[in-house]
N, C-alpha and C positions, 0 to 999 in steps of 0.2 A: 504493500500499500504506500503510495507517494505522498510526501508531506505537501500541504497547500503552499503555494508560492505566493508571496506577498510582493506586490509591485510597489516600489517607492514612488512617490509623487514626482512628476517631472519637475525640473528646475524652472521652466517658464510659468508653470501653474503656480508653484510656491511663490515666485517673484510678484506674480499678479495679485496673489492674495495679500501678500505683505504691502504692496503698494495701495490696495484698496483700504487695508487697516489704517495706514499711515494717513490716507486722505480722510478717512472718517474721524480720526483723532485731530487732524488739522481743523477740519470743519467744527468739530465739537469744541475746540480750543477757541477758535474764532468767535463762535456763537456765544460762548460763555463769556469771553472778554467784551464783546458788544453789549450783552444784557447787563454785565457789571457797571460798564461806563455809563449806560443809560439810566440804570438804577441809581448811581451816585449823583448824576445830574440832577434827577428829580429829588433825591433824598437830601442832599446837602443843604438847600434852602430850608427844609423842614428842621433839619437837625440844628442849623444856626437859630431859626426862630424859637425853638424849644430851649435852647441853651441860653439865649438872650433874655428869655422870660425870667430866668432865675439869676440874672446879673443885675447889678446896679447900672445906673445910666453911664457912669464913669467907665466901668468894666466893658459895656457894650461898645463903646467908641474907642476902646484901646485895643489895637490889633495883637499886642503881646499877650493878652490874656487868654485867647483861644478857648480851648475846652477844659483848661486846668484852672479851676477857681472854685471858691467856697460858695455853694448855692444859697440863695436866700428867697424867702417866700413873701417879701415885702411887696413886691409888685402885685402878685395875686391878691394879697390882703387889701392893698389900696384900691384896687380895681373893683373887688367884690364889695368892700364897704362903701364905695361911692354909689353903688346901686344902679348906675345907668346901664352897664353892660348886661346885668342880670335882666333888668326890664326889657332891654332890646332883644336879648336872646328869646325871652317870652313872646315878644311882638313878632320876631321872625319865625318862631316855631308855629304861632297861630296863623299867620298869614300863609306860610309855606304849606302846612298841613290842609288848610281849607281850599286854597287855590289848586293844589295837586288833586284833592278828592273831586272837587267840582270839574276839573279839566279832564280827569279820568272818566267820570260819569258821562261827560259828553263826547269825549273823542274816542273811547274804545268802541262803543256801539257804532258810531259813525264810521270808523276805520273798517269794522266788519261789513257795513253796508256798502261802503265804496269798493272793497275787495270782492264782495260776493255778487253785487249787482251791476258791476262794470261802469261805475260812475268815474270814467276817467278824466272828464272835465273837472269834477270836484277835486281829484287828486292834483290836477294842475293848479287849480286855485290854492290848494294847501301849500304847494311848492312856492307859489308867489308869496304867500303869507309868511313863509319861512325866510324868504329873501328879503323882504322889505324891512329895513333896519327900524326897531321899535323906537329908537331915539327920534327919528324924523316925525313921529306922532305926539311927541311930548307937548308941543304948543297948542295943537288943536284939542288934545285930550285935557290939557290943564284948563283951558277956556270952557270946554264942556262940563268938566267936573265941578269947576268953580261955580258955574250957573246952576248946577244941581245941589250945591252945597255939600259936596262929597269931599273935598280937599281936606286933608288932615285926618281922615277916617281910615278904618280898616278896610271898608268896602272899596275904596278907590285902589288901595294897594292889592287887594285880591283880584279885582278886575283887570288891572294893568298887567299883573303877572299871568293871569290866564290868557292875555293875547298871545303871549309866547308859549305858555305850557300847552294850550290846546293844539296848535299846529304841530309842536313837537311830538306830543304823545300820538297824535293822529298819524303822522308820517312814519313813526316807528311801528305802530301797530298794523298799518296797511300792509307792510311787508311781512309782518309776523303772521297775519291771517292768511296771506298768500301762501305761507308755507304749510299750512294745515290741510289735511286731505278733505276735500269736499264731499267725499263719498260718505264720511261719517254723518255729516248733516243731511245728505239725501237719505240715508238709512233711517234717521230719526224722522224725517218728514213722512217716510213710507209708513212708520209706526203711528202716525197720527199727530205728530207735533207740528206746530205752526213754524214759519220761518224764524220768528223771534224765539220761540220756545226751543228750536234747535240750537240757536245762538247761545241762550241762557243756559241751557243744560249740558250742551256738548262743546261748543267752541270756546266759550268764556272760561271754564275750567282748564282747558288745554292751553289757553293763552295766558294763564297765570305768571309764567315766567316772563313773558314779554310785557305784561301789564306791570309787573313789579319793577322791571328795568326802566321802562319809560317814566313811571311815576317817580322812581329814585332820582332820575335825571332832571325831572321838572322840579322836584323839591330842592335839588342842589342849586338849580338856576335861581329859584326864588330866594333861597338862603344867602346867596352871594350877590343878589342883585343890589346895585348901588344907586343907578341913575333914578329909577322910579321912586325909591324911598326919599331921595335927596329933594326931588321936586314935589312930590305929593304928600309925604308925611310931615307931622309936626312933632313937637317934643315928646308927647305922649304916645304916639304910634311909630316912633323912630326905630328902625331895625338896625341889625349889628354893623353892616358896612358903613352907615353913615356915623355911627358911635365910634368906630375905629378912626374915621376921618378926623373926628374932633380931638383925637390925641396929637395931631399935627398942627402947629400954628406957625405963624411968621416968625416969631421970636425964637422959638425952640420946639423940639420933639420929645415927648417922653417915651423913648425908645423901650425902656423896661416895662412900662405900663402897656404900650401898644403891643409888644410881643407876648406879654401875658394875657391880654385880651384876645389877641389872635389865636393863641393856643387854646383858650377856652372855647371860641367859637368854632374851632376845627374839630373838636371832640365828637359833637353830635353827627356831623357828616361822615366822619371816619367810622363811628360806631354803625351808623346805617349802611354804610358800604360794606363793612365786615359782616354784619348779621344777614344782609341781603346778597352775599357774594355768590351763593349758589344760584339764585334766580337771575342775578346780573350776568354771570357767564353764560348761562342757558339762554337768556333773552338776547344778548349780543350776538352768539353764534347760531341762533335758530334760523333755519331758512337759508344757511350759507351756501348750501349745495342746490338750492332751487334754481333751476335754469330760467 
């Protein structure tokens, strides 16, 4: 009985495999380096902001201090005791939640209708609304809202934010509903549901990731919006961006207090993004392969 003969791999095949391994390692190294550089570019300003919040004003403007210093909570204590930032965060939360909820209630069913009933002209109008800069409407808005006696109220802030949030949510959800199989709704219609019933019981639950994504983006816009609050709000309805602006004056800037306040107002947005991360990723990637 003869022994099995083992054939050694040829030299060209081994060289090809080694070359492929080196290429994969090189690509992986380049990809990791690029990701690290991008992460540092975005992270360094945040690190500087948080570090400056725990410094005195003298330390903030001293380049030699860097990240090695004795932290202090005086900036946070002063900002919280002043009370304005806490009140402004409450105002921003109120306006952001109400404007986002109302925008979602209007935009999500509208997006489904546009996608399912072929309202292509409506989609074009939505695109135009997304293109028109909202700042160009501030003067007519102010005149209109002043005539209605709404300037300085929460109502005018909610309405102005909805002008941006409704087209934003609508535009995102049109693409999301386009990625859902229409056969599910057709089966529900066959079982006796109305068109809206099929939307409510079938499509809307499936669209939860997209709705969460669009709503989170709308809330972040409302939370960060400066121009509308600067023009339409008064001292009692002032939101956080305007309050931050008040830390800057012609004579001086309270850098420690400004960075402490900025750190405080960043926390809710970061928490919302972390909590909704699963829905955010699913919503942003849904329909990516839809042709």
